[in-house]
C-alpha positions as CSV (number, residue, x, y, z in Angstrom):
1,M,18.2,-12.6,3.7
2,R,14.9,-11.1,4.9
3,R,12.2,-10.4,2.3
4,V,9.6,-7.7,2.9
5,C,6.8,-6.2,0.9
6,L,6.3,-2.5,0.5
7,T,2.9,-2.1,-1.1
8,L,1.0,0.8,-2.8
9,P,-2.6,0.1,-3.7
10,T,-4.0,2.7,-6.2
11,N,-7.0,3.4,-8.4
12,R,-6.0,6.9,-9.5
13,P,-3.1,8.7,-11.3
14,S,-0.1,8.1,-9.0
15,A,3.0,8.5,-11.0
16,A,4.7,10.8,-8.5
17,T,3.8,8.5,-5.6
18,I,5.1,5.4,-7.4
19,R,8.4,7.1,-8.0
20,A,8.6,8.3,-4.4
21,V,7.7,4.9,-2.9
22,A,10.3,3.3,-5.2
23,E,12.8,5.7,-3.8
24,E,11.8,4.7,-0.3
25,A,12.2,1.0,-1.2
26,A,15.7,1.7,-2.5
27,H,16.6,3.7,0.6
28,G,15.5,0.9,2.9
29,A,17.3,-1.8,1.0
30,R,20.5,0.1,0.7
31,G,23.2,-1.4,3.0
32,S,20.8,-3.8,4.7
33,D,20.3,-7.5,4.6
34,T,16.8,-7.0,3.2
35,E,15.2,-7.8,-0.2
36,V,12.4,-5.3,-0.8
37,H,9.4,-6.4,-3.0
38,L,7.7,-3.2,-4.1
39,L,4.1,-4.2,-4.9
40,V,1.9,-1.8,-6.8
41,L,-1.7,-3.1,-6.9
42,D,-3.3,-1.1,-9.7
43,S,-7.0,-0.7,-10.3
44,S,-6.8,2.4,-12.4
45,D,-8.6,3.1,-15.7
46,P,-6.8,2.0,-18.9
47,A,-5.2,5.3,-19.6
48,T,-3.9,5.7,-16.1
49,L,-2.7,2.1,-16.0
50,A,-0.8,2.7,-19.2
51,A,0.9,5.8,-17.7
52,H,1.8,3.8,-14.6
53,R,3.3,1.1,-16.8
54,E,5.6,3.7,-18.3
55,V,6.5,5.0,-14.8
56,V,7.4,1.5,-13.6
57,A,9.4,0.7,-16.7
58,A,11.4,3.9,-16.2
59,L,12.4,3.3,-12.6
60,S,16.1,3.2,-12.1
61,P,17.5,-0.2,-11.0
62,A,18.2,-0.4,-7.3
63,P,20.1,-3.2,-5.5
64,G,17.9,-5.3,-3.3
65,V,14.6,-4.0,-4.8
66,V,12.2,-6.0,-7.1
67,V,9.1,-4.3,-8.4
68,H,5.8,-6.0,-9.1
69,H,3.0,-4.1,-10.9
70,Y,-0.2,-6.0,-10.8
71,D,-3.3,-5.0,-12.7
72,E,-6.6,-6.7,-11.7
73,D,-6.4,-9.4,-14.3
74,R,-3.2,-10.7,-12.8
75,Q,-4.6,-10.2,-9.3
76,R,-7.7,-12.2,-10.2
77,T,-5.7,-15.1,-11.8
78,F,-3.4,-15.3,-8.7
79,L,-6.4,-15.2,-6.3
80,R,-8.2,-18.0,-8.2
81,K,-5.2,-20.2,-7.9
82,V,-4.8,-19.5,-4.2
83,I,-8.4,-20.1,-3.4
84,E,-8.5,-23.3,-5.5
85,R,-5.3,-24.6,-3.8
86,S,-6.7,-23.8,-0.3
87,G,-9.6,-26.1,-0.7
88,A,-11.8,-23.5,1.0
89,A,-15.6,-23.7,0.7
90,S,-17.5,-21.2,-1.4
91,P,-14.5,-20.3,-3.7
92,G,-16.6,-17.9,-5.9
93,R,-17.8,-16.0,-2.8
94,L,-14.3,-15.7,-1.4
95,L,-13.0,-14.4,-4.8
96,D,-15.8,-11.8,-4.7
97,L,-14.8,-10.8,-1.2
98,V,-11.1,-10.3,-1.9
99,L,-11.6,-8.7,-5.3
100,P,-15.0,-7.1,-5.1
101,S,-16.8,-5.0,-7.8
102,G,-16.6,-1.9,-5.7
103,T,-14.2,0.1,-3.5
104,S,-12.9,-1.8,-0.6
105,Y,-10.0,-0.5,1.5
106,G,-9.7,-3.7,3.4
107,A,-9.9,-6.0,0.4
108,C,-7.1,-4.3,-1.5
109,T,-4.8,-4.7,1.5
110,D,-5.8,-8.3,1.9
111,R,-4.6,-9.0,-1.7
112,A,-1.3,-7.4,-0.7
113,F,-1.1,-9.8,2.2
114,L,-1.7,-12.8,0.1
115,L,0.8,-11.7,-2.5
116,A,3.4,-11.0,0.2
117,E,2.8,-14.5,1.5
118,A,3.5,-15.9,-2.0
119,L,6.7,-13.9,-2.3
120,G,7.9,-15.3,1.0
121,C,7.9,-11.9,2.8
122,S,8.0,-11.5,6.6
123,S,6.1,-8.2,6.7
124,V,3.9,-5.8,4.8
125,H,4.6,-2.1,4.8
126,R,1.7,0.0,3.3
127,R,1.6,3.4,1.7
128,D,-1.3,5.3,-0.1
129,S,-1.6,7.0,-3.4
130,D,-2.8,10.3,-1.9
131,S,0.2,10.9,0.4
132,R,3.7,12.3,0.2
133,Y,6.8,12.4,2.4
134,Q,8.0,15.2,4.7
135,Y,11.4,16.6,4.1
136,L,14.2,17.5,6.5
137,D,17.3,19.3,5.2
138,G,16.3,18.5,1.7
139,E,15.9,14.8,2.2
140,P,12.7,12.8,2.3
141,V,11.7,11.4,5.7
142,F,11.0,7.7,5.0
143,P,9.4,5.5,7.7
144,F,10.7,2.4,6.0
145,P,14.2,2.1,7.5
146,L,12.7,2.6,11.0
147,E,10.1,-0.1,10.3
148,L,12.8,-2.5,9.1
149,A,14.9,-1.8,12.3
150,T,12.1,-2.5,14.8
151,L,9.5,-4.8,13.4
152,G,9.6,-8.5,14.3
153,P,12.1,-9.0,17.2
154,P,11.0,-9.4,20.8
155,A,10.2,-6.1,22.4
156,S,13.1,-6.7,24.8
157,E,15.5,-6.5,21.9
158,V,13.9,-3.4,20.4
159,S,13.9,-1.4,23.6
160,G,17.4,-0.2,23.0
161,R,16.6,1.0,19.4
162,V,13.8,3.4,20.4
163,T,13.7,6.8,22.1
164,R,11.6,5.6,25.0
165,S,9.5,2.6,26.3
166,R,6.1,2.7,27.7
167,L,5.5,-1.0,27.4
168,D,4.4,-3.1,30.4
169,P,7.4,-5.4,31.2
170,A,5.0,-8.4,31.1
171,F,4.9,-8.0,27.3
172,A,8.7,-7.8,26.8
173,D,9.1,-11.3,25.4
174,R,6.4,-10.7,22.8
175,P,7.4,-9.7,19.2
176,V,7.0,-6.2,17.9
177,S,4.0,-6.8,15.6
178,L,3.2,-3.3,14.4
179,V,5.2,-0.2,13.6
180,G,3.3,2.9,12.6
181,G,3.1,6.6,12.4
182,S,0.4,9.1,11.5
183,F,0.1,11.9,9.0
184,V,0.3,15.6,8.7
185,G,-1.6,17.9,6.4
186,E,-5.2,17.6,5.4
187,M,-7.7,15.6,7.4
188,S,-7.8,11.8,6.7
189,V,-11.5,12.1,6.3
190,D,-12.5,15.0,4.0
191,L,-14.9,16.9,6.4
192,D,-13.1,20.2,6.7
193,E,-15.6,22.0,4.4
194,I,-18.3,21.2,7.0
195,R,-16.2,22.8,9.7
196,R,-15.8,25.9,7.6
197,L,-19.6,26.0,6.8
198,D,-20.9,25.4,10.3
199,P,-18.6,24.4,13.2
200,A,-21.5,23.2,15.3
201,V,-22.7,20.8,12.6
202,Y,-19.1,19.7,12.2
203,E,-18.9,18.7,15.8
204,E,-22.2,16.8,15.5
205,V,-21.1,15.0,12.4
206,V,-17.7,14.0,13.7
207,G,-19.2,13.2,17.2
208,L,-21.3,10.5,15.6
209,S,-18.0,8.5,15.2
210,V,-17.3,8.6,19.0
211,P,-18.3,5.4,20.8
212,E,-21.3,5.8,23.1
213,G,-20.7,6.1,26.8
214,M,-17.5,8.1,26.4
215,P,-17.1,10.7,29.3
216,E,-17.9,14.2,27.9
217,L,-14.4,15.6,28.4
218,W,-12.9,12.6,26.5
219,R,-15.7,12.9,23.9
220,R,-14.9,16.5,23.1
221,N,-11.2,15.8,22.9
222,L,-11.8,13.0,20.5
223,I,-14.0,15.2,18.3
224,A,-11.2,17.8,18.3
225,E,-8.6,15.3,17.3
226,S,-10.5,12.9,15.0
227,F,-9.2,12.5,11.5
228,R,-6.5,15.1,12.1
229,G,-3.5,12.7,12.6
230,A,-0.5,14.6,14.0
231,G,-1.9,18.0,12.8
232,N,0.8,20.0,11.1
233,T,3.8,19.3,13.2
234,A,6.9,19.2,11.0
235,F,9.5,16.5,11.5
236,T,12.7,17.6,13.2
237,R,14.1,14.5,14.8
238,D,13.0,10.9,15.6
239,L,10.8,10.2,18.5
240,T,10.0,6.5,18.8
241,T,8.0,4.8,21.5
242,L,7.8,1.1,22.3
243,T,4.3,0.5,23.5
244,R,0.9,-1.0,22.8
245,V,0.0,1.3,19.9
246,S,-3.3,3.0,20.2
247,P,-5.4,2.7,17.0
248,T,-6.0,6.5,17.2
249,R,-2.3,7.3,16.8
250,V,-1.5,5.5,13.5
251,D,-2.8,5.6,10.0
252,M,-2.9,2.9,7.3
253,C,-0.9,5.0,4.9
254,N,2.1,4.7,7.3
255,I,2.1,1.3,8.8
256,A,4.0,-2.0,8.9
257,L,2.6,-5.3,10.1
258,D,4.4,-8.6,10.9
259,R,3.2,-11.6,8.9
260,E,2.3,-13.4,12.1
261,V,-0.6,-11.0,12.3
262,Y,-1.9,-10.7,8.8
263,S,-1.3,-14.3,7.9
264,R,-3.8,-15.3,10.6
265,V,-6.5,-12.7,10.4
266,P,-7.5,-10.5,7.3
267,L,-9.0,-7.0,7.1
268,P,-12.7,-6.5,6.6
269,P,-13.6,-6.7,2.9
270,A,-16.5,-4.2,3.4
271,L,-17.5,-2.2,0.3
272,D,-17.6,1.6,0.3
273,T,-16.7,2.0,4.0
274,I,-14.2,4.5,5.2
275,G,-11.9,3.0,7.9
276,S,-12.7,-0.6,7.1
277,D,-8.9,-1.4,6.9
278,Y,-8.1,-0.5,10.6
279,F,-9.2,-3.8,12.2
280,L,-5.8,-5.3,12.7
281,I,-4.5,-2.2,14.5
282,H,-7.2,-2.8,17.1
283,L,-6.5,-6.6,17.2
284,V,-2.8,-6.1,17.8
285,H,-3.5,-3.6,20.6
286,D,-6.2,-5.7,22.3
287,A,-4.1,-8.9,22.2
288,G,-1.3,-7.1,24.0
289,L,1.2,-7.3,21.2
290,P,3.9,-4.7,21.3
291,G,4.4,-2.0,18.7
292,V,6.5,1.0,17.9
293,L,4.9,4.4,17.4
294,H,7.0,6.9,15.5
295,N,6.8,10.5,14.2
296,R,7.9,10.1,10.6
297,H,4.5,11.2,9.6
298,I,3.3,11.0,6.0
299,V,1.9,14.1,4.3
300,N,-1.8,13.6,3.5
301,Y,-3.6,15.5,0.8
302,H,-7.0,15.2,-0.9
303,T,-7.5,14.3,-4.5
304,P,-10.2,16.4,-6.3
305,E,-12.6,13.6,-7.4
306,R,-14.2,13.3,-4.0
307,R,-15.2,16.9,-3.8
308,S,-17.6,17.3,-6.8
309,G,-20.4,15.5,-8.5
310,A,-20.7,11.8,-8.2
311,G,-17.4,11.6,-6.3
312,F,-18.8,13.8,-3.5
313,L,-21.9,11.6,-3.1
314,A,-19.9,8.4,-3.2
315,Y,-17.5,9.8,-0.6
316,H,-20.3,10.7,1.9
317,L,-21.9,7.3,1.3
318,R,-18.6,5.8,2.5
319,Y,-18.6,8.0,5.6
320,A,-22.2,7.1,6.3
321,K,-21.3,3.4,6.1
322,F,-18.4,4.0,8.5
323,L,-20.8,5.5,11.0
324,L,-23.4,2.8,10.6
325,S,-20.8,0.1,11.1
326,G,-19.5,1.7,14.2
327,P,-21.9,0.1,16.7
328,L,-21.1,-3.3,15.3
329,F,-17.4,-2.9,15.5
330,E,-17.6,-1.3,19.0
331,A,-19.2,-4.6,20.1
332,V,-16.4,-6.6,18.3
333,Y,-13.7,-4.5,19.9
334,D,-15.3,-4.8,23.3
335,T,-15.2,-8.6,23.0
336,L,-11.6,-8.5,21.9
337,R,-10.6,-6.2,24.8
338,Q,-12.2,-8.6,27.2
339,A,-10.5,-11.6,25.7
340,G,-7.0,-10.0,26.0
341,D,-4.4,-12.7,26.3
342,A,-6.9,-15.4,25.3
343,L,-6.5,-14.0,21.7
344,L,-3.0,-15.5,21.7
345,D,-1.7,-19.1,21.6
346,G,1.0,-20.5,23.7
347,D,3.7,-19.0,21.4
348,G,2.2,-15.5,21.6
349,R,0.6,-15.6,18.2
350,I,-3.0,-14.5,17.2
351,R,-5.5,-17.3,17.4
352,P,-7.9,-16.9,14.4
353,E,-10.5,-19.1,16.1
354,A,-10.7,-16.6,18.9
355,V,-11.5,-13.7,16.5
356,A,-14.2,-15.0,14.2
357,P,-16.8,-15.5,17.0
358,A,-16.4,-11.9,18.0
359,L,-17.2,-10.9,14.4
360,R,-20.3,-13.0,14.3
361,A,-21.5,-11.5,17.6
362,G,-20.9,-8.0,16.1
363,A,-23.0,-8.8,13.0
364,A,-25.9,-9.7,15.3
365,V,-26.0,-6.2,17.0
366,D,-29.4,-4.5,16.9
367,R,-29.9,-2.0,14.0
368,T,-31.3,0.7,16.3
369,R,-28.1,2.6,17.0
370,G,-27.1,2.5,13.4
371,A,-30.5,3.9,12.3
372,E,-30.2,6.7,14.9
373,R,-26.8,7.6,13.6
374,L,-28.0,7.8,10.1
375,A,-31.0,10.0,11.1
376,A,-28.6,12.3,12.9
377,L,-26.2,12.5,10.0
378,T,-28.9,13.2,7.4
379,G,-30.5,15.8,9.7
380,A,-27.1,17.6,10.0
381,Y,-26.5,17.5,6.2
382,R,-30.0,19.0,5.6
383,R,-29.1,21.9,7.8
384,L,-26.0,22.5,5.7
385,G,-28.1,22.6,2.6
386,G,-26.9,22.5,-1.0
387,R,-25.1,19.3,-2.1
388,Y,-25.1,18.1,1.5
389,A,-28.9,18.2,1.5
390,E,-28.8,16.2,-1.8
391,A,-26.5,13.6,-0.1
392,A,-29.0,13.5,2.8
393,H,-31.8,12.7,0.4
394,R,-29.8,9.9,-1.2
395,L,-28.8,8.4,2.1
396,T,-32.4,8.5,3.5
397,G,-33.7,6.9,0.4
398,H,-31.3,3.9,0.9
399,A,-31.5,3.7,4.7
400,E,-32.7,0.2,5.0
401,E,-30.3,-1.0,2.3
402,L,-27.4,0.6,4.0
403,L,-28.3,-0.9,7.4
404,D,-28.5,-4.3,5.7
405,E,-25.2,-3.8,4.1
406,V,-23.2,-3.1,7.2
407,H,-24.5,-6.2,8.9
408,R,-23.9,-8.3,5.8
409,D,-20.4,-6.9,5.5
410,L,-19.4,-8.0,9.0
411,A,-20.9,-11.5,8.4
412,D,-18.8,-11.6,5.2
413,F,-15.8,-10.6,7.2
414,A,-16.4,-13.6,9.5
415,L,-16.6,-15.9,6.5
416,L,-13.3,-14.6,5.1
417,A,-11.7,-14.9,8.5
418,D,-12.7,-18.5,8.8
419,A,-11.0,-19.3,5.4
420,W,-8.0,-17.0,5.8
421,P,-5.4,-19.3,7.4
422,A,-6.0,-21.8,4.6
423,L,-5.7,-19.0,2.0
424,T,-2.5,-17.6,3.4
425,L,-1.0,-21.1,3.6
426,A,-2.0,-21.8,0.0
427,A,-0.4,-18.5,-1.1
428,R,2.8,-19.2,0.7
429,T,3.2,-22.7,-0.9
430,L,2.0,-21.7,-4.4
431,G,5.3,-20.9,-6.0
432,G,9.0,-21.8,-5.8
433,P,11.7,-19.9,-4.1
434,G,11.8,-16.2,-4.7
435,P,14.8,-14.0,-5.6
436,A,17.7,-14.6,-3.3
437,N,19.3,-11.1,-3.5
438,G,19.2,-7.8,-5.3
439,A,20.9,-9.0,-8.5
440,V,19.0,-9.9,-11.7
441,R,16.3,-12.3,-10.6
442,G,12.8,-13.4,-11.7
443,S,9.7,-11.9,-10.0
444,R,7.6,-14.7,-8.6
445,A,4.6,-12.4,-8.7
446,Q,4.3,-12.7,-12.5
447,D,5.1,-16.4,-12.5
448,L,2.5,-17.1,-9.8
449,A,-0.2,-15.3,-11.8
450,H,0.5,-17.6,-14.8
451,G,1.1,-20.8,-12.8
452,S,4.8,-21.1,-13.6
453,A,7.2,-22.6,-11.2
454,D,10.2,-20.9,-12.8
455,G,11.0,-17.2,-12.6
456,A,11.1,-15.1,-15.7
457,A,14.3,-13.1,-15.3
458,H,14.2,-9.3,-15.2
459,T,16.1,-6.6,-13.4
460,P,15.1,-5.1,-10.1
461,M,13.0,-2.0,-10.5
462,S,11.1,-3.5,-13.5
463,G,7.5,-4.7,-13.6
464,T,4.8,-6.2,-15.8
465,T,1.1,-5.6,-16.0
466,G,-1.9,-7.0,-17.8
467,D,-4.3,-5.2,-20.1
468,R,-7.6,-4.6,-18.2
469,T,-8.5,-3.2,-14.8
470,D,-11.6,-2.2,-13.0
471,R,-11.6,0.6,-10.4
472,R,-11.8,-1.7,-7.4
473,T,-9.0,-0.8,-5.0
474,A,-8.5,2.4,-3.2
475,G,-5.4,4.3,-2.4
476,S,-6.4,5.7,1.0
477,P,-8.6,4.7,3.9
478,A,-10.4,8.0,3.5
């Protein structure tokens, strides 16, 4: 029986999303030879965490589904055991990278990858706390069953399960390594207020995210499409494409990755940086690994905390760091594109040793372009006035610090990438066999956190949590 991990990172009230994702897990497991481990990684405040515990405890049992609800105490205990077992150098630094004291979209997903390895899962399927499902004829449109049907086998086997193929036949023997869709609804990055205030400033602000050297027609199309996903197109029927999936066509709230990808290379653990969790989508594409692009788009919405007070300033700091890191990652992605097949070993799997040098080269990129982007962003914000002018003042006052941070973040990513294969191997060998089926079984997640080799029995759709959390993971890449 195949085991898979459906994960929901959160640091905000997410009761409705937990219930909805649990329903998706049950739907995917129903009638399939799949055991679904629903993993909720919870960094909420104590009151919200307590409410989430009640939600998890009240979930109806579902055959083939086991729920793990991890607060940060349990995550930390698990991670310490993995790092110690790996024998990696700088264990304290590695712990800080995968469980940092700030918001990191990549780090929270890296923790899901390590826990999925410990649970013996063959894939990770990620959702976000600020998203919902579309409905068709009164039924939710879940991506999960489609992900289960197409992720993992060679592309040649999957070609008959999709609507169409646009994959180069030369890649037909390679495994489908990514299955993803996009979103409908509100923008993934919350910039629509700027568009309403001043469309010209909006184009300037969004245009800063477009790589330099892009032809003007392409540049304008990218500005028009950026952060808008699939727009507001309602789902009516499946349209699935076997292809090399473009990073611009999928979102991390609606994605599944094969373990042969995430067990070899992690996501960047950068702090306070929108989009820092998209690296593996680029890597899969540039390595020539097949994927399936689908139209079961998630419904995105914005939570209110990012639109007022300290939340507004924090959000625009994250957007600024995204822009500042752009030139560094453009250099990384250019190196990966040029490497192409050299990113894979003889069995068609990612070579970690081919990736880390590209990261170090990116960290050495000159600061000039980043400084120019920050100056352009703050100038645009000042023209908007009001709280945007206040954000510009804050960003300008920390300009040198922010430029230092984006370079240090990429160097830290290289450090984590060096240690990652040892960490995932340690996680995979840390515990005993997991549950064999959907009957009453122990959840190894709890046992691994406490160092036990024996599972403590509990029913599917039940979970346990610790007592204390910090607000360190994020439920959305935006």
